[in-house]
N, C-alpha and C positions, 0 to 999 in steps of 0.2 A: 722759741721755735719751740712748748707744749698744753693732752688732755688732763688735767688736774684738779684738785680743789681750789686752785688759784683763779681769781676773779677773773683775770683776763682768759682764761681757758672756758670759766664758765659762760662766759658772756659772749664767746663764738657762737653762743645760739643765734642770737638777735640779727647778727651781721653776715654769718654764712647762709642764713635762710631768707635774706632778700630777696626778692624775686628779680627774675630778668628785668623785668619793666623798670626797676631801678636803674638799670643801663640807658634806659632810654630818654630819663629825663635831662632837662636843659644844664649845663655845667653852669656852677658859677662863676662870674668873671675873676680873674687874678690880675693881680698888677707884678712888674718885675717879670720872673720866672723865664718864660721862653723869650720874651723880647726885651730885658731889661738890662741895655745898657744906655748909660749916660753921656753927656757930649765929653767927659774928661777920659771916657773908656772903662770905666767902673760899672762892673757887670754885677748885676743882682740874681741870685739863683733861690729858689723857693725849697726848702727843706720840712718835712713833716713827718711825725711819729706818733706812735700812742704809747699814753703810759702816764703816770700820776705825776703831782707837781715837784716831788723830788727829781724825780729824772729829768725834768724840764728845767729844773735848776741846774742841776749837772751838766746837761746837754748846752745851756747858753753859757755856763762859764768856758767850755769847752770851744764854742764858737766866737766867743771874745778873743781866743787865745787864735784862732785862723785868722779872724779879720787882721789882727794885728800883725800876721806874719804875710797875708797878703791884702794888704790895704785898698785893691783893685777889686776886691770880690767881696761883695756884702750879701750875708744870709736873712732871708725872711722867713721867719719860722712859725709853725703852726701846729699844733699839739692837740689830742682828743684821748678821752678814753678808747677803749679796744672798739666796742661795737661802734660810736661815733667816727672813729677813723677809718675804718673799712666803708662805712656808709658813704661817708665824705668823698674817700677816694674812688669809689664807684661812679658815684656822679660825676667826679673831675674826668675819670678816664674815660666813660663814655660820650664826654663832651669835647676831648681831645685835649684837656688842659691839666694833666695830672702835673704833682709838684715835679721840680727839677730832680730832685733824689728825697728818698723816703725810705722808712723802715719796712721790712719785709720779712718773711717767714717762708720756710720750703713748702708749706702749703697751699700756697699763691702762685709761685714761678711759673707752671705751665699755664695756669690759668691767664694768666696776663700776658705770657708770652704770646699763647695762643691768638690774643686779642692785639698782637703788635704795640702793647703798651710798654715793652720792657727794652731797655738798651743792652745789647750786647757789647759787655766792658773790655773785650779782647781786643779791641781798636784802640783803647785807651790804655791798656797795658802795653801794646805794640809800640805805642806813640812815646812811653816814658813818663807817662802822667800818672800812672795808678801802678804799683808794685803788689804782686801776690807772692812775694819772697817773705820769709821771715814770720810765716804763720806756723802754730803748733799743727802737730802731724794730724792730717786728715780733715782739718778744718775747713779748708778752700774748697775743698769738692762737693761740699753742702750746697753751695750757689752755684753750682755747674750743672747745666741742664740739656742734654742733646749738643753737647759740642760749644756750649755759649756758655759765658760766665756773666749770669743774671743777676748776681750778688757775691756782694764781700762781707764776710762776717766781722762783725765786732765782737762778739761773745759766743760762747758755746755751754753746752750744757748735756746732762745725760740723765736719763731716768734712775731713780733712786727712790728706797723704800725711807721715808722719814717715822720715826719712831719715838714715843714716849719714854723715854730710858728709865724713870720711876717705876712706870706700869710694867715695863718689861722686866726691870729687877725684881720686882714684887713678885712677880708671877714666875720667876726663875727661868724665864727665857733669854737665851744668849745667841742672836744671828752669830752664823758663822760663814765666810765664803763658799759657794760651791754648796750652800744647804738646797734642798728639794722643795718643790711646790708642796708636797706629799706635807714636809716636816714643816712649811710654811703655815698651811692649814692646820697642822696638828697645833703649831703653836698659837695660832688665834684662838681654838678650843681651850686650851691651857690656859690663856690670859682671862679669857671670859669665866672658866670654871673659878678661878682662885680672885678674881679682882671684880668680876660681874661687869666689867667694862668689855665692850665688842672689840675683839682683835682689829679689825680694819674699817674703815670708813667708806669701801665701795669700790673695791678694785675693778669691777666687773664692766664698769661705763669707762673707762678711761682707755681710750682709743690707742694712746701710745704705749701703755702696758699689754696692751692685747697685740700688740705689733710684736713686742719683744717674745710675748709667748710664742707667737706663730711663728718667729723666726728662729726658736729654738728647736721649732718641730717641723723644719728645713721650709716655710712659707713665709709671708708678710703680709701686713695689712692690706698695702696697697703696689699694685705694679706699674709700669708706667702709664697702662691704658686703663687700668679699673682695680678690681679686689683682688687679691691675691687668696682668699680663701672661699669657700662653699658653705652652703647653709648649714650643713650638719656640723660644721666646726663652730660655727657661732652659738647654733643651739644648745651644743654641750656647754660652753662656755656660760652662757647666761642661763642655764637650767641650773648650772652650779652654783653660780652666783645667788640666784633666787633662792636656793635650797639654803645656801649661808646664813640669808638675812634671815630667812624664817627661823632658823635655829638659834638665833640670836649672837652669832659671833661676828656678824657686818651689824654695823650701826644701822639703825630703822633710817630709810631714806626721807621718813617723814621729819625726824631729828635732824638730819644734815640740813634740811632744808629751812627750819629754825634756827640753827645756829648761823648760817650766812650772815654778814660777809666773812664771819669767823670761821676756820676750819675746825670741824666735831673733834680732832686732836688735843687743840688747846682748849677747846669746851668740855676736854675731859669726857666726850661721849665715844672715843676711838681711840686704840691704842698705836694706830701706825694710819699710814696712808701711803701710796704712791705718788710721787711727784717728780720735777727736775731738782736737781741736786740743789742748784742756786735760790731754790726757792725758799732754802731752811731758814734764812736770815727772817722769814716773815711768823715761823712759830715762836722764836723769841720773842719777837715784839708782840705776840699775841698773847702769849700764854704763862703761866707761872711754872710750869716744870722745866725739866732738863730734855732739849731735845738733841737726836742726832741723826745719823747715816747709818743705814743697814744694806747688804747687798741685796742684788735682785736675786728672788729664789732662781733654781735652774730644772732642766728635766733630766740632763746628764752630770751634775757637779760641778761645769767648767763653763758651758757657754749660754751666757746670759741673754744675750741676741742684742745687746746694748750698742749704739752708736752714739756719735756726737750730732743733736740738734743746734740750729743757730740761730739768733736773729741776725740780720745782714742790712745794709744799706744795699738799694737798687736805684736805678737810673731809669728817666723817662726816654724812650726812644725819640719823643719830640723837643727834646730840650733843645736849645739853640747855643747852649755853651756846655757842650760836651767835655771840653778840657778842664774848665775852671770845676765843673762837678767831679770830675775824678781827679783832681787836686785838692778837693774839699773831702771826698770819699778816702783818699790816702792819707788825709792829715788824721781824719778823726779814728781811723783803725792803726796807725803806726806812731804817732807822736806819744812820747812816753808820758809827758804832763798830762793828755789827756785820759791815759791810763789811770792815772793817780787820782784824777776827779771824778771819774766814773765806777771806778772799783768793778764790784761783781753785780753792779744794777743790771746789767743784759746778759749776764751770764760770764762765766769764767773768760777773761780777755783773750780774745782770739791771737792776737799778732805776737810773737816774743817779745819784741821791745816794750810793750803795754804790760804783758803779763810779767815780765822781769822787775820793771817801774814799779809794780804796785804790789804792796807786800801786805795782806790783811793783820791787823794787830789781834783784831777780836777772835774769841774762840770759835765762834761759827764760820767766819770766813776760812780763818785755818784749815776747820774738819772739812770744809767744802773742795778746798784747794786739794788736801789731800787725798778725798773722796777720789777725784778725777784723776790725781796723778797714778794712785792706787790701782784703777779701773785701768789706765793707758798702759800700766806695767803689767798689768795680768794677762795681755793680749787679746781681751775679749771683744773689744771693739770692731765692729763692721762698718760699713758703708750704708749711710741712710737710703733709701731707694725715693729718687726723684717721685713726688707726689702727682698724680694725673689731674690735668684739669677739672675742677669740682670736687678735689678733695676736701675744701674747705667746708661744703654742704655736708659731705658722708661724713667727716667728723663730729659735725654738729649734730647731725641725725643720730648717730652712734650716741651720744652722752643724752639725748633727748629722748630716745625711744628706750635706751637702757635703764634710764632713772623710771619711764612709766612702768616696764616691765618689774622691774623691783618693787614698784608700790601695789601691784597687781592690778595695774588701770588696763595692762593687754596683758593676754597669754603670750608665752615665751616664742610660741609658732607664728603667732599672729606677729610679735614685735620683730621677729627675724625678718618675715615676707616684707613688712613695711620697710625695715632698713635697706633690704637689697632694693627694694623698688625706687626708693628715694635715691640711693646711689647712682644706681643706672641710669636713671634721668638726669641727675646732676653731671655725670660723664660726657651724656650725649649732648647737653647743652650749648 
C-alpha cells in the first residue's frame, strides 16, 4: 500500500504514467479464468500479483495448500514486477479479460471501480463464501469505497521513520514519541554537523509522508474527488525541502539516484528516511549498520496523522466464478498456515488468525510488530481517505516533479503548477 525509497514505489512512475491510450490496446488472450470449467466440474481461476521471486515462492506454497483443500479449484498464476504488472493489467482490463483475482492497493480502487472492473465482494460476504470477521482493527475499511467492498486486505502497514541507529547514537540524537517537526529538522542538522552524513534522504517527495503532515494540519493529500490541499501548502513544503537539500542536511538527489536500487541509508549517505514500517527488513538485508524504527514527527506532540494502508486482494467483475474466487480470497487471508508461510512479506498480517499464527523470530520482524502494536495503542491511527480515480498518476507526478525540483531542474513555483495541472488532468480522465 506505499511513496518511499522502496523499488516498488519508485517504479510507479512508469506504470502510473502510462497514457490512456494503453487502455485501448487489444487484450492478450487468456486461458482458464472466465470460462475455465472442465468436464469433471473443476474450475480454473487466474490470480495475478506483483512482487519478486521470494513473494512468488511463498504465494505458490500457499496456493498448493488451497488446491489441496479445494481440489475442484485450480489456480493459474501470473506475476511481474510492479511496473510490468500494472501495464499488463491495464491492457487486460481494457480488453475485458482481467484476472479473476489480483493484488491491489488503495490508489487503484476508485480508478478501476469507475471502469467497472472490480467486483463488489459484499455479495460473496452475504453468501457466506468470504468472511470479513477476525481482522485487526481498522484494516477491512481500507478496501471499502462508496459502500462497496472492493478489496480484502492481506497485510497492513503504516508510515514510519527508519533510522541508522549507530549514526543517530554517534550524533547524540534520540527520537522520542511526540517529537515535533522542528525537533526532527533540528536533529537532522545535528547529525550532519557531527557526522557529516545528511540526516534524511529526501522526505519532501514522499506523497504518503506529506499526507500525514497535511492530516496533522486538518487537511489530506486526497479527497474522494481530488486534492485536499492548495498550491500555497505545497509551495511551502517543497521550498523548505529544497533549502534543506542545499544546506546539506538532506542527501543530494544525485547521490540518491546513484545509490539505487540500494537505499541511501544503507549506502551511508543518509541517516534516516520515511517509508512503510514493514520495509525495514530491506535495510538489514542491504546494509551493515543497525537499523530501527522511530516515531513520526508531529505538530502538536500527539497527532501523527497515521493510518493503516494495505495490500489487498480484489476480484474481477467479469469473473464467471465469483464463489470460487471468494473461497480463494477467504483462504488466503484467514488460513493460519498461509500466515506462517507469508510472514510479513506483504505487511503485518491482516486477519487475527494469521497474525496470531505467525510470530517473527528475527529482531527486525519483532520490532516491526511492536511498532504497529505501539502505534495502535497510542490511539493515533485514523482512517485512510479512499483515493480518487487518477490518484496513482498524481502520486507518480508528485515523486517525479519533486525530484526534478530538488535537482534544480525546475523552480518550485513551476513545479507546483506542473503537479497541480497533471493531477487535475488525471482526475478528469
